[in-house]
C-alpha positions as CSV (number, residue, x, y, z in Angstrom):
1,X,5.3,-8.3,23.3
2,X,4.4,-7.7,20.0
3,X,7.0,-9.6,18.8
4,X,6.6,-12.3,21.3
5,X,2.6,-12.4,20.7
6,X,3.3,-13.1,16.6
7,X,5.8,-15.9,17.2
8,X,3.7,-18.3,19.4
9,X,0.3,-17.6,17.1
10,X,2.9,-18.9,14.2
11,X,4.2,-21.4,15.9
12,X,0.8,-22.4,17.2
13,X,-1.3,-21.8,13.6
14,X,1.3,-23.4,11.6
15,X,3.6,-26.0,13.6
16,X,1.7,-28.0,16.0
17,X,-1.6,-28.8,17.1
18,X,-4.4,-28.5,15.0
19,X,-7.1,-25.3,15.2
20,X,-10.6,-26.7,16.1
21,X,-11.7,-23.4,16.7
22,X,-12.8,-21.8,12.8
23,X,-14.1,-18.5,14.6
24,X,-10.8,-18.5,16.4
25,X,-8.3,-19.8,13.4
26,X,-10.1,-17.4,10.6
27,X,-8.9,-14.6,13.6
28,X,-5.2,-15.5,13.5
29,X,-4.8,-16.4,9.9
30,X,-6.4,-12.8,8.9
31,X,-4.1,-11.2,11.2
32,X,-0.9,-13.4,10.0
33,X,-2.4,-12.3,6.4
34,X,-1.6,-8.2,7.5
35,X,1.4,-8.6,9.1
36,X,3.4,-11.0,7.5
37,X,2.3,-11.2,3.8
38,X,4.8,-8.7,2.6
39,X,8.3,-11.2,3.8
40,X,9.2,-12.9,0.1
41,X,7.9,-9.8,-2.1
42,X,9.2,-7.3,0.4
43,X,12.5,-8.6,-0.6
44,X,11.9,-9.7,-4.0
45,X,11.8,-14.0,-3.9
46,X,12.0,-15.7,-6.7
47,X,11.4,-19.6,-7.1
48,X,15.0,-20.3,-8.6
49,X,16.0,-24.1,-7.9
50,X,14.4,-27.4,-7.4
51,X,17.5,-29.6,-6.0
52,X,17.4,-33.7,-6.8
53,X,20.6,-35.7,-6.2
54,X,21.7,-37.9,-8.8
55,X,24.1,-41.3,-8.9
56,X,26.3,-39.8,-11.9
57,X,26.4,-36.9,-13.3
58,X,28.0,-38.3,-16.7
59,X,24.7,-39.9,-17.3
60,X,22.0,-37.4,-15.7
61,X,23.1,-34.0,-16.9
62,X,23.7,-35.0,-21.0
63,X,19.5,-36.7,-20.5
64,X,18.4,-33.2,-19.7
65,X,20.7,-31.7,-22.5
66,X,19.4,-34.1,-25.1
67,X,16.4,-34.6,-23.7
68,X,14.8,-31.4,-23.1
69,X,17.3,-28.9,-24.5
70,X,18.0,-28.2,-20.9
71,X,21.4,-25.6,-21.1
72,X,24.5,-26.4,-18.3
73,X,24.8,-22.4,-17.0
74,X,26.8,-22.8,-14.0
75,X,28.3,-26.0,-11.8
76,X,29.8,-25.8,-8.7
77,X,33.3,-28.5,-6.9
78,X,33.7,-28.9,-3.7
79,X,36.7,-31.1,-3.2
80,X,36.6,-31.2,0.8
81,X,33.5,-32.5,0.8
82,X,33.1,-34.3,-2.1
83,X,30.2,-33.7,-3.9
84,X,29.4,-31.3,-6.6
85,X,26.5,-29.3,-8.0
86,X,25.4,-29.1,-11.5
87,X,22.5,-26.3,-12.6
88,X,20.6,-26.7,-15.2
89,X,18.1,-24.3,-17.2
90,X,16.2,-24.7,-20.2
91,X,16.3,-21.4,-21.4
92,X,13.5,-18.2,-23.4
93,X,14.8,-18.3,-26.8
94,X,17.7,-15.5,-27.2
95,X,18.2,-15.1,-23.8
96,X,22.3,-14.8,-23.3
97,X,23.6,-17.5,-22.0
98,X,27.4,-17.6,-20.0
99,X,30.3,-18.8,-23.0
100,X,31.7,-20.8,-20.6
101,X,31.0,-23.1,-17.2
102,X,32.1,-22.7,-14.6
103,X,33.3,-19.0,-15.0
104,X,32.5,-16.4,-13.0
105,X,30.4,-14.8,-15.9
106,X,27.8,-18.1,-14.9
107,X,28.3,-17.7,-11.7
108,X,26.6,-14.4,-12.3
109,X,24.0,-15.3,-14.6
110,X,22.6,-18.7,-11.8
111,X,22.5,-15.9,-8.6
112,X,20.3,-13.1,-11.0
113,X,18.7,-15.0,-13.1
114,X,15.1,-14.6,-13.6
115,X,13.7,-18.4,-14.3
116,X,14.2,-21.7,-12.2
117,X,17.5,-23.9,-12.8
118,X,17.6,-27.8,-11.5
119,X,20.3,-28.3,-9.1
120,X,21.3,-32.0,-9.5
121,X,23.6,-33.1,-6.6
122,X,26.6,-35.7,-6.9
123,X,27.4,-36.5,-4.4
124,X,30.8,-38.6,-5.7
125,X,31.7,-42.4,-6.0
126,X,27.9,-43.3,-5.9
127,X,28.8,-44.1,-9.7
128,X,30.7,-46.3,-9.4
129,X,28.2,-48.7,-6.9
130,X,26.5,-50.4,-9.3
131,X,23.9,-51.0,-5.9
132,X,23.3,-47.4,-5.3
133,X,20.0,-46.1,-6.7
134,X,17.5,-42.8,-4.8
135,X,14.3,-42.6,-4.4
136,X,11.7,-40.9,-6.5
137,X,9.6,-40.0,-4.1
138,X,6.4,-42.1,-5.6
139,X,6.7,-44.9,-3.6
140,X,6.0,-45.9,-0.3
141,X,3.9,-47.5,3.1
142,X,0.8,-44.8,2.4
143,X,-0.1,-46.2,-0.9
144,X,-1.9,-50.0,-0.9
145,X,-0.9,-52.9,-1.0
146,X,-2.4,-53.9,-4.4
147,X,-0.1,-51.0,-5.2
148,X,3.6,-51.9,-7.5
149,X,4.7,-49.4,-5.6
150,X,4.1,-50.1,-2.4
151,X,6.8,-50.2,0.4
152,X,5.7,-52.4,3.8
153,X,8.3,-50.7,6.1
154,X,8.9,-47.9,3.5
155,X,8.4,-44.1,4.1
156,X,5.4,-42.1,3.8
157,X,5.7,-40.3,-0.2
158,X,6.8,-36.5,-0.5
159,X,8.5,-35.2,-3.2
160,X,6.5,-36.2,-6.3
161,X,7.9,-35.2,-9.9
162,X,9.4,-32.3,-12.0
163,X,7.1,-31.2,-15.4
164,X,7.4,-29.7,-18.6
165,X,4.4,-28.2,-20.9
166,X,4.4,-28.6,-24.1
167,X,2.1,-28.4,-27.5
168,X,1.5,-32.3,-27.3
169,X,2.1,-35.0,-25.2
170,X,1.7,-37.7,-27.5
171,X,4.3,-36.7,-29.8
172,X,6.7,-35.6,-26.9
173,X,5.6,-38.5,-25.6
174,X,6.6,-40.7,-28.7
175,X,9.6,-39.1,-29.3
176,X,10.9,-39.7,-26.5
177,X,10.1,-42.7,-26.4
178,X,11.7,-43.4,-29.6
179,X,14.9,-42.1,-28.0
180,X,15.2,-44.7,-25.6
181,X,13.5,-43.0,-22.6
182,X,11.5,-44.7,-20.3
183,X,7.4,-43.8,-18.9
184,X,6.1,-44.4,-15.7
185,X,2.5,-43.9,-17.4
186,X,1.9,-43.2,-21.3
187,X,-0.8,-40.8,-22.4
188,X,-3.6,-42.8,-23.4
189,X,-2.8,-45.3,-19.6
190,X,-4.5,-44.9,-16.4
191,X,-7.2,-42.9,-15.9
192,X,-6.2,-39.6,-16.7
193,X,-5.6,-39.2,-20.0
194,X,-3.2,-37.4,-21.9
195,X,-0.6,-36.8,-19.3
196,X,2.1,-38.7,-18.8
197,X,5.2,-39.5,-17.3
198,X,8.9,-40.1,-18.1
199,X,11.0,-41.0,-16.3
200,X,15.1,-40.0,-15.9
201,X,18.0,-42.2,-15.0
202,X,17.4,-41.8,-11.8
203,X,14.0,-43.0,-11.7
204,X,12.9,-39.4,-10.8
205,X,9.2,-39.0,-12.6
206,X,8.8,-36.4,-15.3
207,X,5.6,-35.2,-16.4
208,X,4.4,-34.1,-19.5
209,X,1.2,-31.5,-19.7
210,X,-0.1,-30.0,-22.6
211,X,-0.3,-26.2,-22.6
212,X,-2.1,-23.7,-24.8
213,X,-1.1,-23.8,-28.4
214,X,0.4,-20.9,-29.7
215,X,2.4,-18.8,-26.6
216,X,5.2,-19.8,-27.1
217,X,8.4,-20.4,-30.2
218,X,10.1,-22.5,-26.9
219,X,9.0,-26.6,-27.5
220,X,8.5,-26.8,-23.6
221,X,9.0,-25.2,-20.4
222,X,9.5,-26.3,-16.6
223,X,6.2,-26.0,-15.3
224,X,5.4,-27.7,-11.8
225,X,7.3,-29.4,-9.1
226,X,5.0,-31.2,-7.1
227,X,5.4,-32.1,-3.3
228,X,3.1,-33.8,-1.3
229,X,2.5,-32.5,2.1
230,X,0.6,-32.5,4.9
231,X,-1.9,-30.1,5.7
232,X,-3.0,-28.4,2.8
233,X,-4.3,-24.8,4.4
234,X,-1.1,-24.5,6.3
235,X,0.6,-24.9,3.3
236,X,-1.2,-22.6,1.2
237,X,-0.9,-19.9,4.2
238,X,2.9,-20.1,4.4
239,X,3.7,-20.1,0.7
240,X,0.5,-17.0,0.6
241,X,0.9,-14.8,4.0
242,X,5.3,-15.8,4.5
243,X,6.9,-16.4,0.8
244,X,4.3,-14.6,-1.2
245,X,3.6,-17.0,-3.4
246,X,-0.4,-16.5,-5.5
247,X,-2.7,-19.4,-5.5
248,X,-3.9,-19.5,-8.9
249,X,-5.4,-22.5,-8.9
250,X,-7.4,-25.6,-6.3
251,X,-8.0,-28.8,-7.9
252,X,-10.2,-30.4,-5.1
253,X,-11.1,-34.0,-5.6
254,X,-13.9,-34.7,-2.7
255,X,-13.2,-37.1,-0.4
256,X,-10.1,-37.9,-1.7
257,X,-7.6,-34.8,-2.6
258,X,-6.2,-31.2,-3.6
259,X,-3.7,-29.9,-6.1
260,X,-2.9,-26.6,-4.3
261,X,-0.7,-24.8,-7.7
262,X,0.7,-21.7,-6.4
263,X,3.7,-19.0,-8.5
264,X,5.3,-16.4,-8.1
265,X,3.2,-13.7,-10.3
266,X,3.1,-10.2,-10.4
267,X,1.2,-7.5,-10.1
268,X,1.3,-6.9,-14.0
269,X,0.8,-10.8,-14.5
270,X,-2.4,-10.6,-12.2
271,X,-4.3,-7.0,-14.2
272,X,-7.0,-7.7,-15.8
273,X,-7.3,-11.7,-14.7
274,X,-10.8,-13.2,-13.8
275,X,-10.5,-16.0,-11.6
276,X,-11.0,-18.4,-14.4
277,X,-7.6,-16.8,-16.1
278,X,-5.7,-17.3,-13.2
279,X,-6.3,-20.5,-12.5
280,X,-5.2,-21.3,-16.3
281,X,-2.0,-19.5,-16.2
282,X,0.2,-22.8,-14.6
283,X,-0.6,-23.8,-18.8
284,X,-0.3,-19.8,-20.0
285,X,3.0,-19.1,-18.8
286,X,7.3,-19.8,-18.7
287,X,7.4,-20.0,-15.8
288,X,6.8,-23.1,-13.2
289,X,4.5,-23.8,-10.1
290,X,4.5,-25.4,-7.2
291,X,2.0,-28.0,-6.9
292,X,1.0,-29.4,-3.2
293,X,-0.6,-32.3,-3.2
294,X,-2.9,-32.5,0.1
295,X,-4.3,-36.0,0.7
296,X,-7.4,-35.2,2.6
297,X,-7.2,-36.4,6.3
298,X,-3.4,-36.4,6.8
299,X,-4.1,-33.3,8.6
300,X,-5.9,-34.9,11.6
301,X,-2.8,-37.9,11.9
302,X,-0.3,-36.9,14.1
303,X,1.6,-39.9,13.3
304,X,1.8,-38.7,9.8
305,X,4.9,-37.1,8.2
306,X,5.5,-37.0,4.8
307,X,9.4,-38.5,3.6
308,X,11.5,-35.2,2.7
309,X,13.9,-36.8,0.8
310,X,16.6,-35.9,3.3
311,X,17.4,-38.9,5.2
312,X,17.1,-42.4,4.3
313,X,15.8,-42.6,1.9
314,X,17.5,-39.7,0.0
315,X,16.4,-38.3,-3.3
316,X,14.9,-34.7,-3.8
317,X,16.1,-31.8,-1.2
318,X,14.6,-28.6,-1.4
319,X,13.1,-25.8,-3.5
320,X,15.2,-23.0,-4.0
321,X,14.6,-18.9,-3.7
322,X,16.7,-15.9,-4.0
323,X,16.2,-12.8,-2.7
324,X,17.6,-10.0,-2.1
325,X,18.1,-9.2,1.0
326,X,19.2,-12.5,2.6
327,X,20.3,-11.5,6.4
328,X,17.2,-9.0,6.9
329,X,14.4,-11.4,5.2
330,X,15.8,-13.8,7.2
331,X,15.5,-11.6,10.7
332,X,11.7,-10.9,9.7
333,X,11.4,-15.4,9.5
334,X,12.7,-15.9,13.0
335,X,10.7,-13.2,14.4
336,X,7.5,-15.0,12.9
337,X,9.1,-18.3,14.6
338,X,9.6,-19.4,10.4
339,X,11.9,-22.8,11.9
340,X,15.3,-22.5,10.9
341,X,17.8,-25.0,9.5
342,X,20.1,-23.5,8.5
343,X,20.7,-19.3,10.0
344,X,23.2,-17.1,7.4
345,X,26.0,-16.5,9.3
346,X,25.9,-20.6,10.6
347,X,28.2,-22.9,8.3
348,X,31.2,-22.3,6.1
349,X,28.8,-21.8,3.1
350,X,27.2,-18.0,3.7
351,X,25.1,-16.2,1.4
352,X,22.8,-18.8,1.9
353,X,20.5,-20.3,4.4
354,X,17.3,-22.9,5.2
355,X,13.8,-22.7,6.4
356,X,11.7,-24.8,6.5
357,X,7.9,-25.3,5.3
358,X,5.0,-26.8,6.9
359,X,5.3,-30.1,6.5
360,X,9.2,-30.0,7.3
361,X,10.0,-29.7,3.5
362,X,13.2,-27.2,3.5
363,X,13.6,-24.3,1.3
364,X,16.9,-22.6,0.4
365,X,17.2,-19.0,0.2
366,X,19.8,-17.6,-1.3
367,X,21.5,-14.1,-1.6
368,X,20.8,-12.6,-4.6
369,X,24.4,-12.0,-7.3
370,X,25.9,-14.4,-4.1
371,X,29.6,-15.6,-4.6
372,X,30.9,-18.5,-3.2
373,X,33.9,-18.6,-1.0
374,X,36.5,-19.7,-3.5
375,X,38.5,-21.1,-0.2
376,X,35.3,-24.0,-0.3
377,X,36.1,-25.2,-3.8
378,X,39.7,-25.6,-3.3
379,X,41.3,-28.8,-3.8
380,X,41.0,-30.8,-0.7
381,X,45.0,-31.0,0.9
């Protein structure tokens, strides 16, 4: 049947062995684009979150509030499961934020928001363990042995960083360092001048990137989530043709790596723009881009698998999109052969699902306007 053929084409093209016949590859890709391109667009999938596990919310929440101006927009406690979720956003000036957190008002705001937030996940008890740490994603066995971040029997690096765009990287870095924020890289250190990497309390890297000046009143904006991927072509095809994102920039370092920048763009945001103008959108728009870093050659290594952060060592968890019709979107994704970690009707938490991208990362899909079951938030008996 058409469904069976499409499912097997998708699985063959995106998740299993490489296709050597480039003519066949191109033909299949064109067919998938034609038949699958509208799923993300059809259901208005919007990048809404990046989830990071944190050791101590009494440290991390104030850190992002004080140093990056983020606001706590909602919080969940799940006593039976012994974890809490803290959602933080850097909003546009004039945004009407919830007056009380948590509340019905803040929950509605969270699941209907137009922006992107950080979901900070706290597993109860980690704050009391002096030896407990999370993995920031940038150390591993795939680095040269001479690197201070090399781990002989460690994972293969996956998640890399979040980023904020600012008008002046140097002044912002000096201001943060004067307040005690630690840095992995200052603006004039290393080969890449003019960018910096601050460290949050759990060691996650926060890139500071210069944006075009004069565009915003706000001093900063959340601008990137970076993840390393095994196969650049498959990753771009998945996020473009299935999730509905636009490839806005491709930065190639020959014989080394490529960075792909992908964004949720409306047709209006692209009208009248040249390719050169579109490539500048990550520094011109307030919304964040997904930055996929592809180290050339990893797609040919059957044993290569980026570490997604959801098994030991843990850290980054997932990215998430809110969608208009979760149930029907998931039916179409399943028909296409996209793997699921959790379907909408599985588990105790309804109104959410998790799919798996070509590198194995989890993508949470959340019903726009969902209200979590209050029974799950009651104290454990």
